[in-house]
C-alpha positions in Angstrom: -0.6 -32.6 6.3 -0.4 -32.9 2.6 2.9 -32.2 0.8 3.8 -31.2 -3.0 7.2 -32.4 -4.1 10.0 -29.7 -5.1 13.0 -30.0 -6.7 16.2 -31.2 -5.0 14.1 -33.2 -2.3 12.2 -30.6 -0.7 8.7 -31.2 -0.2 6.3 -28.4 0.3 3.6 -28.0 3.1 0.1 -27.5 0.6 -1.4 -25.1 3.3 0.2 -21.7 3.5 1.6 -19.9 6.2 0.4 -16.4 5.0 -1.2 -15.1 1.8 0.2 -12.0 0.6 -1.6 -9.7 -2.2 0.2 -11.5 -4.9 2.1 -14.5 -3.3 1.7 -17.4 -0.9 4.1 -18.1 1.7 4.4 -22.1 2.4 7.0 -24.0 4.4 9.1 -26.8 2.8 11.4 -29.6 4.6 13.9 -31.6 3.0 16.2 -34.1 5.8 15.1 -32.3 8.8 15.8 -28.8 7.6 13.1 -26.3 7.0 12.4 -23.2 4.4 10.4 -21.0 3.2 9.0 -20.7 -0.2 7.3 -18.0 -2.0 4.9 -18.7 -5.2 2.8 -16.2 -7.3 -1.0 -16.5 -6.8 -2.1 -17.7 -10.0 1.2 -18.5 -11.8 4.8 -17.1 -12.4 4.1 -14.2 -14.4 5.7 -11.3 -12.7 7.8 -13.0 -10.2 10.7 -12.2 -12.5 11.0 -8.7 -10.4 10.8 -10.8 -7.4 13.6 -13.1 -8.3 15.5 -10.5 -9.2 15.4 -8.5 -6.3 16.0 -11.3 -4.2 19.0 -12.6 -5.8 20.3 -8.5 -5.5 19.8 -9.1 -1.8 21.1 -12.3 -1.1 24.3 -12.3 1.1 24.0 -9.8 3.8 23.7 -11.3 7.8 20.6 -9.1 8.6 18.6 -9.9 5.2 17.1 -13.5 4.0 19.0 -15.4 2.4 17.4 -16.8 -1.1 18.6 -20.9 -1.1 17.2 -21.5 -5.1 15.1 -20.6 -7.5 13.3 -23.7 -9.2 9.8 -25.3 -10.0 7.9 -27.8 -8.7 7.6 -31.2 -10.5 4.1 -31.5 -10.6 2.5 -28.5 -11.9 5.6 -26.8 -13.2 4.9 -23.2 -11.3 8.3 -21.5 -10.6 9.2 -20.5 -6.9 11.6 -19.0 -4.8 13.0 -21.0 -1.5 14.6 -18.8 1.4 15.9 -19.7 4.8 13.4 -20.4 7.5 12.9 -18.4 10.0 12.3 -19.5 14.2 8.3 -19.8 14.2 8.6 -19.7 18.2 9.9 -16.2 18.0 6.8 -14.9 15.9 6.1 -12.7 18.7 8.9 -11.2 19.6 8.2 -7.7 19.3 5.5 -7.7 21.8 7.5 -9.4 24.7 8.6 -7.8 28.0 11.8 -9.3 27.7 13.0 -6.9 25.0 14.9 -3.9 27.1 16.2 -1.1 25.7 19.9 -2.7 25.5 18.1 -5.2 23.2 16.2 -3.0 21.1 19.7 -0.9 20.5 21.2 -4.2 19.2 18.0 -5.0 17.1 17.6 -1.6 15.3 21.1 -1.7 14.4 20.6 -5.1 12.7 17.5 -3.5 10.8 19.4 -0.2 9.8 22.4 -2.4 8.6 20.2 -4.8 6.7 18.3 -1.6 5.0 22.0 -0.1 4.2 22.8 -2.9 2.4 19.3 -3.2 0.5 19.2 0.3 -0.3 22.9 0.4 -1.8 21.2 -2.1 -4.4 18.3 0.6 -5.1 16.3 -1.7 -3.7 13.1 -0.3 -1.8 11.7 -3.0 0.5 8.0 -1.0 0.8 6.9 -3.2 4.0 9.1 -2.7 6.7 6.9 -3.5 9.7 7.7 -6.2 12.8 5.9 -9.2 11.3 8.6 -8.9 8.5 11.8 -8.8 10.8 12.2 -12.3 12.1 14.4 -12.9 15.4 16.7 -15.9 15.2 17.9 -17.8 18.4 21.4 -15.9 18.6 19.1 -12.5 18.8 19.8 -11.8 14.9 17.3 -9.9 13.2 16.9 -10.6 9.5 14.7 -8.5 6.9 12.5 -10.8 5.3 9.3 -11.0 2.6 10.2 -9.1 -0.4 7.0 -9.7 -1.9 6.3 -6.0 -2.0 10.1 -4.8 -2.9 10.7 -2.1 -5.8 13.8 -1.8 -7.7 14.4 2.1 -8.0 17.2 1.2 -11.1 14.3 0.1 -13.3 13.5 3.6 -13.5 9.2 2.7 -14.0 7.1 4.7 -12.1 5.2 2.9 -9.3 1.5 2.7 -9.7 0.5 0.3 -6.5 2.0 2.8 -3.5 -0.3 0.9 -1.3 1.9 -1.6 -0.6 3.5 -0.8 3.0 1.2 -1.9 5.7 -0.8 1.5 6.5 0.3 1.8 10.4 4.1 1.9 8.8 3.0 4.1 5.5 4.7 7.5 5.3 2.7 10.7 4.8 3.5 10.8 1.4 2.0 7.4 0.4 -0.8 8.0 2.4 -1.6 10.6 0.4 -0.7 8.7 -3.0 2.5 10.6 -4.1 3.9 8.7 -6.9 7.7 8.7 -6.3 9.2 5.9 -4.2 12.4 6.2 -2.4 14.6 4.6 0.2 13.1 7.5 2.8 9.8 5.5 2.6 11.8 2.2 4.9 13.1 5.1 7.1 10.0 6.3 7.8 8.8 2.8 8.4 11.8 2.1 10.6 11.3 4.9 13.0 7.8 3.4 13.3 9.3 0.2 14.4 11.8 1.4 16.6 9.2 3.5 18.5 6.7 0.1 18.9 9.7 -1.7 20.2 9.4 0.6 23.2 5.9 1.3 23.2 4.8 -2.3 22.6 2.2 -1.0 20.0 2.1 0.7 16.8 2.9 4.5 17.1 0.2 5.3 14.4 -2.2 2.5 15.9 -5.1 3.8 13.6 -7.6 1.2 12.0 -7.7 3.2 8.6 -5.9 5.0 6.7 -7.6 8.6 7.5 -7.6 7.4 11.1 -3.3 7.2 10.8 -3.1 10.4 9.0 -4.9 12.2 11.9 -2.4 10.5 14.3 0.5 11.6 12.1 -0.9 15.2 12.1 -1.6 14.5 16.4 2.3 14.2 16.7 3.5 16.4 14.2 1.9 18.8 13.9 0.6 20.7 10.9 3.2 21.1 7.8 3.8 24.2 6.0 2.4 25.2 3.0 5.6 24.6 1.4 6.3 21.4 2.8 2.8 20.0 2.1 3.0 21.0 -1.7 6.2 19.4 -1.6 5.3 16.2 -0.1 1.8 16.1 -1.8 2.3 16.7 -5.3 -1.0 15.7 -6.5 -3.0 19.2 -6.2 -6.5 17.2 -6.1 -5.2 14.8 -3.4 -4.2 18.1 -1.4 -7.8 19.6 -2.2 -9.6 16.7 -0.6 -7.9 17.0 2.9 -8.2 20.1 4.8 -5.3 21.5 7.0 -7.3 24.0 8.6 -8.5 21.8 11.5 -4.7 20.2 11.9 -3.6 21.8 15.3 -0.3 24.4 15.0 1.8 23.2 17.5 3.1 19.7 17.5 2.8 18.0 20.3 5.8 16.0 19.5 7.2 12.5 20.3 8.9 13.3 23.4 5.9 13.5 25.7 4.0 9.7 24.2 7.8 8.4 24.4 8.9 9.8 27.6 5.9 7.9 28.9 7.7 4.6 27.9 11.3 5.6 29.4 12.7 6.0 25.7 16.0 7.3 26.1 16.9 10.7 24.7 19.0 10.1 21.9 16.5 7.2 21.2 13.7 9.9 20.8 16.1 11.9 18.8 16.9 8.9 16.5 13.1 8.3 15.4 12.0 12.1 15.2 15.0 12.4 12.8 13.4 9.6 11.0 9.7 10.4 11.1 10.2 13.4 9.4 7.2 14.9 6.9 9.8 15.5 3.9 11.0 12.2 2.4 14.7 14.3 1.9 14.6 15.1 5.5 14.9 11.7 7.0 18.4 9.9 7.9 19.2 7.5 5.7 20.2 3.9 6.9 23.9 4.7 6.9 23.6 8.2 8.9 21.0 6.2 11.4 23.9 3.6 12.1 26.0 6.6 12.9 24.0 8.2 15.2 24.8 9.3 18.7 22.3 6.8 20.1 24.4 4.0 18.9 27.9 5.3 20.2 26.6 5.6 23.9 26.8 2.7 26.3 
């Protein structure tokens, strides 16, 4: 396998592990150690935001650690080097040995990581199982900040489609411009449900399909809520609410099939809420009764 020389003795495998919208993820090695490298596609322009965010969220047990930022010796492209993760645990969230006790611990890790990230005014914008890495000591860490947004910048986010569609909250499915930390909390609720179900809660293959599945579970929003979460009148007019069922089927019916504890269902229901302001924060989620029971 061909390699490219980086700084400080690191050598990067040329073939990427994964290609994101604006970045490529590679593996780098040095003296038996392994790391993850993120390089912007087409150059380094615009990576300053990623660099700033990576530094801001560095230093919490449930968040990926940045090792260094540098530039390669050959092309002088800048890159960010982060701690690696166990490749053998890539599909940890699909395995049958993930019992309720472990799910509770791992969700505590996720909320602890989100609490730290959000305290820095950062929104991850792509919380999904693939970006949550499980280590051998059963420690969960949040990875891949290539879509993250710094709320303290005060700028309007024009690209609202970063969140993977099955984990994207209703306001972003309808292209609401405002981004908040509540985006990650909806996604976390979807992740929690998936850990019990072993498949996505809103397992649609397209944006309209996911929207229909959300309405199927949450029911028809009131006009007040609808106008609040979808600020763009043109976007509201493009979707006819008349066909949406009046009574919500609710999460209980589906989640009880998977023997999800009642307090876990209650936590999920308080995360997957139409109104962003109605969703629990990461701090509130950690204080939920679900984490206090044996």
